[in-house]
N, C-alpha and C positions, 0 to 999 in steps of 0.2 A: 682645827685649834681647840683648846682643852677652856671651856666656859667654868666656871667655879662660883656660885651663887651660893651667897650667906648672911647672915641675918642682920652684921651691925658692922659698922668702921672695927671694931676690937677682934671682933672673928674674924674680918679680914686683916687683919694683922699678923693676927695668932696662925694662920692658915700660911701666908705669906712667910713668915720668918720658919715654918716647918719645912718649905720648898729651900730654903736658904742653906738653914742647916741641914738638910739631908747632903744638900752639894757638896758642904765644905766636910761632912762625916765619910762621902764616899772619896772627894780629894779635898786634904786639906791645904793643899798650897793651890785651891782655885783661884782663878781672874774672873773679878767680880765685875759686872758694868753696873753703876749706878745712877742714881736719878737726885733730882733737889725738887724742892715745892713740897707740897701739903701733900699728897697723895702717899710718899713713901714714908714720912714721918712716925708714922703707928710701925711700922716694919722695924724701923731703926731702934723705935723703945723697946720693942719686944724683942730684939737681937740684944741691947744692950743688957734686958733684963737675964735674958738667959745666958750672958756673958759671964755677970755678977752672982747670979744665984747657982749656975749649974757649971760655971765655967767654960763656957763654950768658947773658942779661943780663936782668934784671927791674926796669931804671929805668923802664919804662914802664906797669908792670901793677899793679893794682889788687887788692886783696884783703879776702875779707869769710869772718871765720871762724863756724862754726857756731853757738857757743855759747861759754857762759861760765857758773863758781858764782857764785851770789848769796851774797853775806855776805864774801866775801875781797879784799883791794884788789888792784891791776892788777900790784904788784911783789911779790906772796908767792909765795912759791917753790912751790904749788901752784896760781896760778892758770894760766887757759890762754891769758892773755896771755903772761906770763912763758914757759912750753910754747913758744911761738910765736915769741918773740925769742931766744930762747936754742937752741932747735932748728933754727931755718931764717931767719928774716930778718935777724939779724946776720952770718949768715953768707952774705950775696949783697947785691947791689946794689939792693935793693928800698926805694924812698921810703919812710920809718914813717909817716910824715903820711898815705900812701894803704894803709896796715894797718891794718882794722879789726874790732873784737872786740866784744860786746854788752858793756854798762856793766855790772859784779855790784855797783857799788857806789852805784848811782843812789839819791835819795833815796826816789824811787819807781819800782820795778822795775816796774809794769803799764805807764808810759810807755815802756818802752825799745826794747821789740818794736816798736811803734807805728813807733816814729821810725827804728828800724835799717830796717823796711822801706821807708820813705821813701829812705833814704838806697841803697839795694841799687839803687831803681828810680831815681834822680837820675844813678848812676851808669850807665844804660843796662842793669841786670840782669845777671847773673850766665852770663859763657860755659862755663866748665867747671867744676862742682861737684864737688870729691874727699867724697870719705864710707869711713869704717870703719864696722865691723856691730858690733854687742852680742852677747852669748851667746843673749841671749830676741830677737833681729832688729831692735833699736832703732836709728835711726839719727838722728845728732848727740844731743841728749835727748830726742827723741821715743819715749815709754818706750809699752809695749804700753799698747791699747786708746785710742792716741791719736787723734784724729780724722785723717782722711785729707785734707781741705780747714785743717787748721791753719795758721795762719801765726806770725811772731816771738812768743813769748810766754814765760810763768813758766811751768815745770813742775816738780813733784814727783817728785823721783827714787825709782826702785823698789829695795827691799830687796838684788833680785839687782845693781843696779847699784852700789848704796852697796857691797854684798860686792866687788864685781870691783875696784872703785875703793880701797878701804880701803888696799890695798897702798901708796898713795901717799901715804898719812898716818901720823905716826905716833901709837902708842897714845892720847896725850894731847890732839892739835893738833884742833883744831874741821875737823870735814866737813861742807860745805857738803848740805843737802837740799834743796835747791832750785835751778833752775840757768834760765837765760833759753838760749832755744833759736829757730832758724830751724824751723819750720812745716814738716810735709810739703808742703802745698799750694807752699810757698817753697821750697823744693828742688828738686820739681817742674816749676819755670819756668825754673829751667836750660836752657840751652840745649844743652848736655852733660852726663851725669854719668858718674862715675868710681868705683865701690865696690871698693874692695880689703880683701881675706879671707887671712888665713895660719891654718895649723896646723887640727890634729884639733877644737880646741874651739869652732872656727865653722864646722863641718861641718852642723850640723841649721842652725844660722842661715841659711847658704848654700842648701840645700834649701828649707828655708821659703820661702824670698823667691824662687828661681827657679822652683820647679817647683809649689809649694804656693799653694794659694788668695788670690785676694786680700782680707787680713783687716786690718782695724786691729790685730788682735794682734799679729803681726808686720809692722812699721812698713814695714819695708822693702820687703813685697812692694809696696808703692806704685808701685815701680820699673817694675813691670811696664805700669803705666799711662805711660811715659814714651816717646818715639819715639827716643831715642839713649842709652840707659843702656850702660856697657858695664862688668862684673863682671870683674877679671883676680883669679884666686884662686892657689893652690899646689894640688898635687895631694893633700893632707892635709884642706886646706878641701872640695877638690872630694869625698871623698870616700863622700858620700853621694846624690849625683845618679843619679838613674836614665838620663838619658842623655846620660852624662859621655862615653861613646865618641861620640857626637853630636859635641857639643858642640867634641869634639878635632880631631872629622875637619873642622870650619867652620872652626875654626881656623886649620886645616894652609892651605886653601884659600886663605884672605884673609891669610894670611902669604903666599904666593906673587905673589898680586895686588899688594900692597904694595910686595913685591920688583923686581917687574917695573914699577910706574907710578912710584914714588917715587924722586924725587931722589938719588944717591948721598950726597951732603953736607946731606942735608934731619934728619938726625940724630947728636948727637955722640956718639961711642962710649967 
C-alpha cells in the first residue's frame, strides 16, 4: 500500500488529480470508479479546473459510481446521481450516457447488483477506483462486518452512517436506511485504487486501514490485499499512524523519481 501524506486538503486534491489525469493521459478511454461524499469533492473541483483551464478531456471516459440510496429517485436532491451530476459531470465534457450509478428505484433492488457487475465487466473492468472512507472504516456502503468477498448488493446502513449522513437531510425528510453498493471484492478488482481521506475525524479509520489487522470489521483494511492501492491523506488524517515518518520518507523518494522521469507536460497545473 502506497501512503502519501500531504500538508492539507488542497494538496491532497491536487495530488489525487495528478493520479487521475495521468491515468487518462495513458488511457483516454479509461473506466473510472467514482465516489460521493465530502472526501472526493476537492478532487472533482481540481479536475474541473484542469478541464476548464487546460483542456483535460473526459469525452472518452466511462464511469461507475460506488453506490446509491434505495428509495429516492435519481433526480432527488439527495441522490448520488444528482450529487455526481451537479458536482462533476455537468462541469466537464463527459458523455452522460457513459456515467453509471446503481438504480435505487428498481422494482427489485436485489437484481441491480448482478446487472451492475455485468455492466462493469462488459466495459472491461475498472481501471482506477476512487474511494473515500467512513469514520468507521467503511468504503462504499460496505459497513463493518461486510464480507471481504462481497459483490454489488443491497446493504443496510449502520446507525453511525445514518448519523454521519443525516446532515444532508432535512429533519422531516425521508432518509434511506438501505443502499446498493459495490462489494469489497468488486472494488478490489479495480486495476488501481485511490483512497482519499482528510481531517482528524478520519485519523482512526486511516490508522486501522493501513496499520491494523485485515478485518471485516474495518472494511477498508481489505485494501492491504491490493497490489496497487494508493492512500492520499493530509497531516490531520495521518496523525495516528505509527510509521508516519517512514511513509513521508518513501513519498519524498517517489516524488524525486517521478520528477526525474515524467515528461514536464504530463500533468496540468
